[in-house]
DOKE-705130 format. One record per residue (C-alpha): x, y, z. Coordinates in steps of 0.1 Angstrom, whole numbers, always signed. Example, Ala and Ser with C-alpha at 12.3 -4.5 7.8 and 13.67 -1.06 7.14 Angstrom:
BEGIN
((+123 -45 +78)) ((+137 -11 +71)) 
This chain:
BEGIN
((-132 +279 +155)) ((-166 +264 +149)) ((-185 +260 +180)) ((-192 +223 +172)) ((-155 +216 +175)) ((-156 +222 +212)) ((-132 +252 +213)) ((-140 +276 +241)) ((-118 +304 +230)) ((-94 +312 +202)) ((-58 +323 +199)) ((-54 +359 +190)) ((-24 +373 +171)) ((-16 +397 +198)) ((-19 +377 +229)) ((-5 +344 +215)) ((-32 +325 +234)) ((-61 +331 +257)) ((-50 +322 +292)) ((-66 +322 +326)) ((-53 +323 +362)) ((-56 +290 +380)) ((-37 +273 +406)) ((-5 +258 +392)) ((-11 +228 +370)) ((+15 +209 +350)) ((+11 +204 +312)) ((+19 +174 +291)) ((+24 +184 +255)) ((+23 +154 +232)) ((+39 +164 +199)) ((+24 +146 +169)) ((+40 +144 +135)) ((+62 +123 +112)) ((+100 +125 +110)) ((+110 +159 +96)) ((+79 +178 +109)) ((+100 +197 +134)) ((+91 +181 +168)) ((+126 +183 +182)) ((+131 +218 +170)) ((+97 +227 +186)) ((+107 +212 +219)) ((+141 +228 +220)) ((+127 +262 +211)) ((+102 +260 +241)) ((+130 +249 +265)) ((+152 +278 +253)) ((+125 +304 +252)) ((+105 +298 +283)) ((+111 +327 +307)) ((+79 +328 +328)) ((+90 +306 +356)) ((+73 +274 +343)) ((+99 +246 +342)) ((+99 +223 +312)) ((+114 +189 +304)) ((+119 +174 +270)) ((+114 +136 +267)) ((+129 +124 +234)) ((+128 +88 +224)) ((+158 +93 +200)) ((+181 +101 +229)) ((+164 +86 +260)) ((+188 +56 +262)) ((+219 +75 +274)) ((+221 +95 +242)) ((+208 +67 +220)) ((+174 +56 +209)) ((+153 +41 +236)) ((+118 +27 +242)) ((+84 +40 +249)) ((+86 +26 +285)) ((+117 +47 +291)) ((+99 +78 +278)) ((+69 +71 +302)) ((+92 +68 +332)) ((+111 +99 +323)) ((+79 +119 +319)) ((+65 +106 +352)) ((+97 +116 +370)) ((+96 +151 +355)) ((+60 +156 +365)) ((+68 +145 +400)) ((+95 +172 +401)) ((+68 +198 +392)) ((+79 +202 +355)) ((+57 +204 +325)) ((+67 +179 +298)) ((+72 +179 +260)) ((+68 +144 +246)) ((+91 +144 +216)) ((+83 +113 +196)) ((+61 +107 +165)) ((+28 +97 +184)) ((+10 +92 +151)) ((-18 +69 +162)) ((-41 +65 +192)) ((-22 +35 +207)) ((+11 +54 +208)) ((-6 +84 +225)) ((-28 +65 +250)) ((-2 +57 +277)) ((+9 +94 +278)) ((-27 +105 +281)) ((-32 +81 +309)) ((-1 +93 +327)) ((-13 +129 +324)) ((-47 +121 +338)) ((-31 +101 +367)) ((-12 +132 +379)) ((-41 +156 +370)) ((-21 +174 +344)) ((-35 +191 +313)) ((-27 +170 +283)) ((-23 +189 +250)) ((-16 +177 +215)) ((+4 +198 +191)) ((-1 +183 +156)) ((+27 +194 +133)) ((+7 +187 +102)) ((+31 +199 +75)) ((+30 +188 +39)) ((+45 +154 +33)) ((+70 +168 +8)) ((+84 +192 +34)) ((+89 +164 +60)) ((+106 +141 +34)) ((+128 +169 +22)) ((+139 +178 +57)) ((+145 +142 +67)) ((+165 +133 +36)) ((+187 +164 +37)) ((+195 +166 +74)) ((+227 +154 +89)) ((+237 +144 +124)) ((+201 +135 +134)) ((+198 +122 +169)) ((+179 +91 +158)) ((+201 +87 +127)) ((+170 +89 +104)) ((+184 +108 +74)) ((+194 +102 +38)) ((+175 +81 +12)) ((+160 +57 +38)) ((+141 +86 +55)) ((+117 +91 +26)) ((+105 +55 +28)) ((+101 +57 +66)) ((+81 +89 +64)) ((+57 +75 +38)) ((+53 +43 +58)) ((+46 +61 +91)) ((+21 +84 +75)) ((+0 +54 +65)) ((-6 +48 +102)) ((-15 +84 +110)) ((-46 +90 +131)) ((-56 +126 +137)) ((-57 +134 +174)) ((-92 +139 +188)) ((-105 +154 +220)) ((-123 +121 +227)) ((-89 +105 +233)) ((-86 +126 +265)) ((-68 +157 +253)) ((-80 +190 +268)) ((-65 +210 +239)) ((-54 +201 +203)) ((-36 +226 +181)) ((-29 +220 +144)) ((+2 +236 +129)) ((+1 +237 +91)) ((+32 +258 +84)) ((+62 +274 +101)) ((+42 +305 +111)) ((+17 +283 +130)) ((+46 +265 +147)) ((+62 +298 +157)) ((+30 +310 +172)) ((+26 +277 +191)) ((+62 +279 +204)) ((+57 +315 +216)) ((+24 +305 +233)) ((+41 +278 +254)) ((+71 +300 +261)) ((+48 +326 +275)) ((+28 +302 +296)) ((+33 +311 +332)) ((+32 +286 +361)) ((-3 +298 +372)) ((-18 +299 +337)) ((-36 +273 +316)) ((-46 +274 +280)) ((-82 +273 +268)) ((-95 +239 +259)) ((-107 +228 +224)) ((-95 +223 +189)) ((-75 +251 +172)) ((-61 +257 +138)) ((-78 +227 +120)) ((-88 +240 +86)) ((-105 +208 +73)) ((-114 +175 +88)) ((-94 +144 +80)) ((-60 +130 +81)) ((-53 +132 +44)) ((-24 +155 +36)) ((-23 +173 +3)) ((+12 +159 -2)) ((-2 +124 -1)) ((-36 +126 -19)) ((-42 +152 -45)) ((-72 +135 -62)) ((-97 +153 -39)) ((-102 +190 -44)) ((-98 +209 -12)) ((-127 +226 +3)) ((-128 +264 +4)) ((-120 +270 +40)) ((-113 +307 +38)) ((-141 +314 +62)) ((-128 +289 +87)) ((-106 +303 +114)) ((-68 +300 +112)) ((-51 +294 +145)) ((-40 +330 +144)) ((-72 +344 +131)) ((-103 +358 +148)) ((-130 +334 +156)) ((-164 +342 +139)) ((-193 +331 +159)) ((-227 +324 +144)) ((-241 +356 +161)) ((-214 +377 +144)) ((-219 +362 +110)) ((-235 +385 +84)) ((-272 +377 +75)) ((-265 +362 +41)) ((-232 +345 +50)) ((-232 +307 +51)) ((-214 +287 +77)) ((-192 +262 +57)) ((-191 +238 +86)) ((-226 +240 +99)) ((-236 +206 +86)) ((-204 +188 +95)) ((-202 +165 +124)) ((-184 +175 +155)) ((-147 +176 +148)) ((-142 +151 +176)) ((-161 +125 +155)) ((-131 +116 +135)) ((-114 +125 +102)) ((-131 +126 +69)) ((-113 +135 +38)) ((-115 +168 +21)) ((-138 +152 -5)) ((-165 +149 +21)) ((-160 +185 +32)) ((-165 +196 -4)) ((-194 +173 -8)) ((-212 +189 +21)) ((-204 +224 +8)) ((-218 +214 -26)) ((-249 +200 -10)) ((-255 +232 +9)) ((-251 +252 -23)) ((-278 +230 -39)) ((-254 +214 -63)) ((-262 +241 -88)) ((-233 +233 -112)) ((-239 +195 -110)) ((-275 +198 -117)) ((-267 +214 -151)) ((-250 +182 -163)) ((-268 +163 -190)) ((-266 +126 -187)) ((-270 +108 -220)) ((-301 +86 -217)) ((-295 +50 -227)) ((-313 +25 -205)) ((-300 -4 -226)) ((-263 +3 -220)) ((-242 -11 -193)) ((-221 +18 -178)) ((-186 +19 -162)) ((-176 +50 -142)) ((-139 +54 -137)) ((-115 +80 -122)) ((-84 +91 -139)) ((-57 +66 -130)) ((-22 +76 -117)) ((-27 +113 -122)) ((-33 +122 -86)) ((-9 +108 -61)) ((+12 +91 -87)) ((+16 +124 -106)) ((+13 +111 -141)) ((+15 +139 -167)) ((-21 +150 -175)) ((-15 +156 -212)) ((-1 +121 -218)) ((-28 +106 -195)) ((-56 +123 -214)) ((-43 +110 -247)) ((-42 +75 -234)) ((-77 +77 -219)) ((-91 +89 -252)) ((-73 +63 -273)) ((-83 +34 -250)) ((-119 +46 -248)) ((-120 +50 -286)) ((-108 +15 -292)) ((-134 +2 -267)) ((-165 +19 -279)) ((-157 +9 -315)) ((-154 -27 -304)) ((-184 -30 -280)) ((-220 -20 -285)) ((-244 -11 -257)) ((-216 -2 -232)) ((-208 +33 -219)) ((-177 +47 -203)) ((-178 +77 -180)) ((-147 +95 -167)) ((-155 +110 -133)) ((-138 +136 -111)) ((-150 +157 -82)) ((-143 +192 -95)) ((-159 +213 -122)) ((-124 +228 -127)) ((-107 +194 -132)) ((-80 +197 -158)) ((-81 +160 -167)) ((-118 +162 -175)) ((-113 +193 -196)) ((-85 +177 -216)) ((-103 +145 -222)) ((-135 +162 -232)) ((-117 +184 -258)) ((-97 +155 -272)) ((-127 +132 -274)) ((-146 +159 -293)) ((-118 +163 -318)) ((-119 +125 -324)) ((-157 +127 -328)) ((-163 +100 -303)) ((-200 +93 -297)) ((-207 +114 -266)) ((-235 +91 -256)) ((-210 +62 -253)) ((-181 +81 -237)) ((-184 +113 -217)) ((-171 +131 -186)) ((-190 +137 -154)) ((-185 +158 -123)) ((-194 +140 -90)) ((-186 +116 -62)) ((-180 +82 -78)) ((-197 +65 -49)) ((-229 +86 -52)) ((-234 +90 -90)) ((-270 +77 -90)) ((-283 +91 -58)) ((-267 +126 -62)) ((-261 +129 -100)) ((-288 +107 -116)) ((-262 +86 -134)) ((-268 +48 -132)) ((-236 +28 -133)) ((-234 -10 -133)) ((-197 -10 -124)) ((-172 +15 -110)) ((-134 +14 -112)) ((-112 +19 -81)) ((-78 +35 -83)) ((-64 +8 -59)) ((-32 +2 -41)) ((-11 -28 -49)) ((-22 -47 -18)) ((-59 -42 -26)) ((-64 -28 +9)) ((-87 +0 +22)) ((-73 +33 +33)) ((-47 +57 +20)) ((-72 +83 +12)) ((-85 +93 -23)) ((-109 +72 -44)) ((-97 +39 -28)) ((-107 +49 +7)) ((-140 +64 -5)) ((-150 +33 -25)) ((-141 +8 +3)) ((-160 +30 +28)) ((-191 +33 +6)) ((-191 -5 -2)) ((-187 -17 +34)) ((-168 -47 +47)) ((-183 -69 +20)) ((-160 -54 -6)) ((-129 -63 +15)) ((-140 -99 +18)) ((-150 -102 -18)) ((-117 -87 -29)) ((-97 -113 -8)) ((-115 -141 -26)) ((-105 -127 -60)) ((-69 -116 -56)) ((-43 -108 -30)) ((-23 -82 -48)) ((-22 -61 -80)) ((+5 -53 -105)) ((+7 -19 -123)) ((-10 -21 -156)) ((-36 -47 -145)) ((-70 -49 -130)) ((-92 -73 -111)) ((-130 -75 -110)) ((-149 -80 -78)) ((-186 -87 -77)) ((-203 -67 -49)) ((-224 -88 -24)) ((-261 -80 -24)) ((-257 -66 +11)) ((-232 -40 +1)) ((-246 -4 +8)) ((-230 +7 -25)) ((-250 -19 -44)) ((-283 -13 -25)) ((-281 +25 -27)) ((-264 +31 -61)) ((-271 -1 -80)) ((-234 -9 -85)) ((-229 -46 -90)) ((-191 -47 -96)) ((-160 -29 -85)) ((-129 -32 -108)) ((-97 -25 -90)) ((-70 -11 -113)) ((-34 +0 -107)) ((-14 +24 -129)) ((+22 +35 -131)) ((+39 +57 -104)) ((+58 +88 -115)) ((+60 +103 -80)) ((+96 +101 -67)) ((+82 +103 -32)) ((+64 +70 -36)) ((+78 +35 -39)) ((+85 +20 -74)) ((+88 +53 -92)) ((+95 +50 -129)) ((+119 +80 -127)) ((+103 +100 -155)) ((+104 +70 -179)) ((+73 +79 -198)) ((+79 +53 -224)) ((+74 +26 -199)) ((+48 +46 -179)) ((+26 +52 -210)) ((+27 +15 -218)) ((+17 +5 -183)) ((-11 +31 -182)) ((-24 +20 -216)) ((-24 -16 -203)) ((-42 -5 -172)) ((-71 +11 -191)) ((-73 -18 -216)) ((-74 -43 -188)) ((-101 -22 -170)) ((-123 -18 -200)) ((-120 -54 -212)) ((-128 -67 -177)) ((-159 -45 -177)) ((-169 -59 -211)) ((-164 -95 -198)) ((-188 -89 -169)) ((-217 -78 -190)) ((-213 -98 -222)) ((-231 -126 -205)) ((-260 -103 -197)) ((-265 -96 -234)) ((-270 -132 -245)) ((-235 -139 -258)) ((-232 -169 -235)) ((-263 -190 -233)) ((-254 -224 -219)) ((-247 -230 -183)) ((-211 -241 -188)) ((-202 -210 -206)) ((-218 -189 -180)) ((-197 -205 -153)) ((-166 -199 -173)) ((-176 -163 -177)) ((-180 -159 -140)) ((-145 -171 -135)) ((-133 -146 -160)) ((-146 -118 -138)) ((-115 -124 -117)) ((-88 -108 -138)) ((-55 -119 -124)) ((-23 -100 -122)) ((+5 -119 -136)) ((+34 -122 -112)) ((+43 -119 -76)) ((+45 -83 -63)) ((+78 -65 -58)) ((+72 -58 -22)) ((+57 -79 +6)) ((+39 -66 +36)) ((+64 -63 +64)) ((+54 -27 +73)) ((+47 -28 +43)) ((+62 -4 +18)) ((+82 -29 -2)) ((+70 -57 -25)) ((+88 -89 -35)) ((+85 -101 -71)) ((+88 -138 -71)) ((+91 -142 -108)) ((+84 -120 -138)) ((+76 -142 -167)) ((+92 -138 -201)) ((+70 -127 -230)) ((+52 -156 -247)) ((+53 -161 -284)) ((+16 -152 -290)) ((+7 -116 -290)) ((-20 -101 -268)) ((-42 -94 -299)) ((-39 -130 -311)) ((-49 -143 -276)) ((-79 -119 -274)) ((-91 -128 -309)) ((-92 -165 -301)) ((-127 -178 -295)) ((-133 -190 -260)) ((-100 -177 -246)) ((-100 -164 -211)) ((-96 -127 -204)) ((-59 -119 -202)) ((-40 -96 -180)) ((-6 -81 -182)) ((+25 -80 -161)) ((+54 -67 -182)) ((+42 -86 -212)) ((+33 -117 -192)) ((+0 -134 -198)) ((-18 -157 -175)) ((-52 -173 -181)) ((-77 -158 -157)) ((-93 -192 -149)) ((-61 -204 -133)) ((-71 -192 -98)) ((-104 -212 -99)) ((-85 -242 -111)) ((-62 -239 -81)) ((-91 -236 -57)) ((-108 -267 -73)) ((-77 -288 -70)) ((-71 -275 -35)) ((-105 -285 -24)) ((-98 -321 -32)) ((-70 -322 -7)) ((-69 -320 +31)) ((-51 -297 +55)) ((-47 -260 +60)) ((-17 -257 +37)) ((-30 -278 +8)) ((-64 -260 +9)) ((-47 -227 +1)) ((-66 -205 -23)) ((-39 -192 -46)) ((-39 -155 -53)) ((-42 -146 -90)) ((-7 -133 -92)) ((+6 -167 -78)) ((-2 -185 -110)) ((+29 -173 -129)) ((+51 -204 -123)) ((+22 -227 -130)) ((+18 -211 -164)) ((+55 -215 -172)) ((+55 -252 -161)) ((+23 -261 -180)) ((+31 -241 -212)) ((+69 -236 -215)) ((+66 -236 -253)) ((+52 -201 -251)) ((+84 -189 -237)) ((+110 -209 -256)) ((+126 -178 -272)) ((+132 -162 -238)) ((+166 -161 -221)) ((+149 -164 -187)) ((+143 -201 -192)) ((+175 -220 -188)) ((+163 -256 -193)) ((+131 -275 -202)) ((+125 -313 -200)) ((+94 -335 -197)) ((+97 -333 -159)) ((+108 -298 -151)) ((+117 -262 -161)) ((+147 -243 -149)) ((+139 -206 -147)) ((+159 -175 -136)) ((+143 -157 -107)) ((+142 -123 -123)) ((+140 -107 -89)) ((+168 -128 -73)) ((+176 -126 -36)) ((+213 -133 -42)) ((+239 -131 -70)) ((+227 -164 -84)) ((+191 -175 -78)) ((+173 -200 -101)) ((+141 -220 -97)) ((+137 -257 -107)) ((+100 -260 -113)) ((+81 -293 -115)) ((+58 -298 -145)) ((+35 -322 -127)) ((+0 -308 -125)) ((-15 -310 -90)) ((+18 -305 -72)) ((+13 -270 -59)) ((+38 -272 -30)) ((+56 -297 -7)) ((+23 -303 +11)) ((+11 -323 -20)) ((+43 -345 -22)) ((+44 -381 -11)) ((+66 -411 -17)) ((+55 -416 -53)) ((+71 -383 -61)) ((+106 -392 -47)) ((+120 -398 -82)) ((+108 -363 -93)) ((+124 -347 -62)) ((+157 -364 -69)) ((+156 -353 -105)) ((+149 -317 -94)) ((+178 -319 -69)) ((+202 -333 -94)) ((+194 -305 -119)) ((+198 -280 -91)) ((+232 -293 -83)) ((+242 -292 -120)) ((+233 -255 -122)) ((+251 -247 -89)) ((+282 -264 -103)) ((+280 -244 -135)) ((+277 -211 -115)) ((+306 -221 -92)) ((+328 -228 -123)) ((+321 -193 -134)) ((+327 -178 -99)) ((+346 -200 -74)) ((+336 -177 -45)) ((+300 -188 -46)) ((+284 -212 -22)) ((+250 -226 -29)) ((+221 -241 -9)) ((+191 -260 -24)) ((+157 -260 -7)) ((+120 -254 -6)) ((+99 -228 +11)) ((+76 -245 +37)) ((+46 -225 +25)) ((+54 -210 -9)) ((+37 -179 -21)) ((+37 -191 -57)) ((+17 -220 -70)) ((+36 -250 -85)) ((+63 -270 -67)) ((+97 -254 -72)) ((+132 -258 -58)) ((+153 -228 -50)) ((+190 -229 -60)) ((+204 -198 -43)) ((+239 -185 -35)) ((+246 -176 +1)) ((+261 -142 -5)) ((+225 -127 -6)) ((+240 -98 -25)) ((+210 -85 -45)) ((+188 -54 -45)) ((+159 -79 -47)) ((+164 -88 -10)) ((+146 -60 +8)) ((+129 -70 +40)) ((+126 -95 +69)) ((+103 -118 +49)) ((+128 -121 +22)) ((+157 -128 +45)) ((+140 -152 +70)) ((+123 -172 +42)) ((+158 -183 +32)) ((+177 -184 +65)) ((+153 -198 +90)) ((+137 -233 +94)) ((+110 -220 +70)) ((+136 -229 +43)) ((+138 -267 +40)) ((+169 -283 +26)) ((+163 -305 -4)) ((+183 -334 +10)) ((+163 -333 +43)) ((+130 -332 +24)) ((+139 -363 +3)) ((+150 -382 +34)) ((+118 -373 +53)) ((+95 -383 +25)) ((+114 -415 +20)) ((+111 -424 +57)) ((+78 -409 +67)) ((+59 -404 +34)) ((+57 -366 +38)) ((+79 -336 +46)) ((+78 -318 +80)) ((+66 -283 +71)) ((+73 -253 +93)) ((+42 -233 +84)) ((+44 -207 +113)) ((+44 -173 +96)) ((+60 -159 +128)) ((+93 -173 +114)) ((+92 -147 +87)) ((+89 -119 +112)) ((+119 -129 +134)) ((+147 -104 +140)) ((+174 -102 +114)) ((+204 -124 +122)) ((+234 -133 +101)) ((+231 -167 +86)) ((+267 -175 +95)) ((+276 -160 +129)) ((+239 -154 +140)) ((+246 -118 +151)) ((+215 -95 +152)) ((+211 -64 +130)) ((+185 -37 +131)) ((+178 -34 +94)) ((+185 -49 +60)) ((+213 -24 +49)) ((+232 -30 +81)) ((+227 -68 +78)) ((+240 -68 +42)) ((+270 -47 +52)) ((+278 -72 +78)) ((+274 -104 +58)) ((+296 -90 +30)) ((+325 -92 +53)) ((+315 -120 +77)) ((+339 -149 +76)) ((+324 -170 +103)) ((+317 -207 +96)) ((+282 -217 +86)) ((+261 -234 +113)) ((+270 -271 +119)) ((+237 -285 +106)) ((+245 -270 +71)) ((+280 -285 +70)) ((+265 -320 +70)) ((+256 -341 +40)) ((+267 -315 +14)) ((+239 -291 +21)) ((+262 -264 +11)) ((+277 -266 -24)) ((+310 -248 -31)) ((+341 -251 -52)) ((+356 -275 -27)) ((+325 -297 -28)) ((+327 -302 -66)) ((+365 -306 -66)) ((+360 -335 -40)) ((+334 -350 -62)) ((+358 -349 -92)) ((+385 -365 -71)) 
């Protein structure tokens, strides 16, 4: 253990742990780890194996409520009771972040107990595999749902630190480490205590190899294993380097393995990196980009390298005075080697496209490579964190990148990118000269991650090619204005708006924890091809979402129109993905050959929701420009609302004639996530894989969903609709829309509503708010 880590002694293989005689002191052992890491097995093994006279108690949240799952408060009470009885306590719950651990630390300090953390830091794949395959789990977390839960919880992981109040932290990386830790606590006598410090941590940082593979792991062979012998600086051989001598104290918090390697490289003088030759071309704008989707998303390297070389070849043939640089951290990077070989075979100009080894956030200061823009392998929510390149770039750019990103886009679709100008105050701009970051998202081939394409490389290759094309074209659009291709002020302003490259439809999942997205609408393909659009003079930069095209100046149009209106809702700045319905409404002729569009008139468009939340779910979209949502509607639009309602009723009747069991409701979302006024016509079975989370459910079953008849009546009487804009409505507990019974999750709710025969609430039975076979038969009578 490095002395800087605060460890006063090490565990030896023979003794199990260094102990010392003290007056009896209880121990609180806080187990830290995701589901499947072995916390319960650990606790049970200690209880079964302890034979030294120290009494132990296990506090398990999965069983604390009389054999059922309980609460944190119940766990705290049980732990306090056990400590009062003179027992040491094993806290068997996930405890993944500081907040979850804080109360137990406080409890331990109150009773003057030693508080230890045992971090079961096993590979993600192992935890998921165990969770999915186990049966009879105390907390019933097993089967397919377990993988999603493990991934979600690991996003919140905060590595335990001594500064939280722990006297000892032990990292267990594998089953051998866990066995040693169990044996150590089993052998802990009532008058013994364990040495304080941090033990078994091979590298700093919370990033598990199962989550992020982009970063090459540092060589930690000289760092002590928990069962190994500690090597002090006095025992180190004269020429031997201390790999951690320049790291901060381990208590200072986790940095990823990239930073460990970076410091190792710096101490070694960056010999290998200094050998790189950077093609000199001071007149060229340069984009540095990492390999997309080949790390955590596990895209095949051979296929990925082919796509990179093809996309780069097309780009350098089309654009002069622009360079592309593929960057990775390791000299042994296979993707760099493959791309370099394939580019050479194609005889691509090596001064225009080349590979480079280095940290993408320090290319100029450390590698002498000046880049105007860098690409970020982003997540779909465009948020910091998650490890890898994304975390590194957000950290290097500072908070200004987060704020600038929010102004440009809310979310990102696979196969697309969005350009974000860095503010002048950004450290990345000041230090490295980077003026723009281009967020790009590729396809996922990792079955342990959401939205996996399940080895469908036909679709995966298409998405990855689209991602690189979008990335490179957005880079070109940034710097074309700098080369004199747009001289007048008007063109310059248009170019600035093109920097924001939109994604083209609502995301599949929304942020409830969030590991799921919701896709509002995936547009059908327009008649014009992407090449025809790109070759048109003066067209805006296009972006793709499953063959969808949306002009990139749409977001700025929305903001301009929003600024002319008053109120928090109407001033909404629409995310770039939220323009999809607007595009259909304004230009339905582009999609006339699609079977997704059911009806078009001068006033409206009827469109299938391609990610429906029920068996039948269609949207009746207004074609009136300037009507983004209900907040923009007044009395002069009453005739339009009546037309939309009438058309919605017509389609509900058509569906009921096809399936008499269906019941429909027509209404509007108080605060829609998609621009352009649209009416939902949705069956009340809610039997659809597209309905995945609380936001989906509550947006259609709470007062957030406004009945079409009520809206028309309110506007007729008061001139506007009463809008329930409180987003807390979307976070309410899950309740059946008929009997109002509560349910813990979506699968159980769906199971219940499939058989629930209760009557609908009274307010829905009035004024034909529910449309069914009986409603239409009465109309006919």
